[in-house]
N, C-alpha and C positions, 0 to 999 in steps of 0.2 A: 600382606595384610588387607584382608577385604576393610571397605569402608565402615562395616559394623563393627570389627574388631577393632579398627581405628578409633571409631566414636567410644567405643567401651574401655580401651587404653587411656584415652584422655579424659573420661569421666573418673576413671580409677586416681589418676595423677591428680586431678583437681580436689578430689575427696582427701587424699592423703595430705596433700599441701593445707588445706584447711583444717585438720586434724593436727597439724603440726605446731600452730600457735593460736592463742587466743588471749582477748582483753577482758579483764575482771576488775571488779571494785572491791577492796577492803576497806573496813573502818582502820583509820591510823591515829596515830595520838594528836591530842588538841582539837578533837571534833572534826579534824578533816578525813577525807576518803582519798583513797590512793587508788589512781588508775593503773594498773599494770599488766605487763604482757608475760603470760606462760607459755614456755613451750611444749613439746611433746614430753619431754623428759621431766616434767613438773617444775622447772626451774622456773622462776620469775623475777624479773625486775620492773621497778617503777618508772613508770613514763612522765606522770603528772600527780599533782594534789587538787583536790577540789573541796570547798567549803561545803556544798551542796551535794547529797547524795544522788538526787535526781539528775542534775547535770552530770556526775561522774558515769552514771549508768548509761545517759545519753550519748555521752562521749564515747563510750565502751562499746555500746550497740552500733554505733555509728561505724567504728572503726573495724568491727568485727564484719560487718557488712561489707564494708569497702575491700576487705581481705577477701570475702568470698567471692564480689565480683571480679577481683583481679585474678582469682584461680581461673 
């Protein structure tokens, strides 16, 4: 495998890993906002609840950025 092929394979793996899971915010009961993690199969589960939408969206953006950096 050439260095170029290796770099391309690593990039494809990184993109696939990023596509697998994503953090998102949804309105929840009681005026709260649910931060959830959704996988590639579109299944999701709650991570935390927030009273303020902006805080929830900031947390989701931070977690998505960390996920990208980790990949």
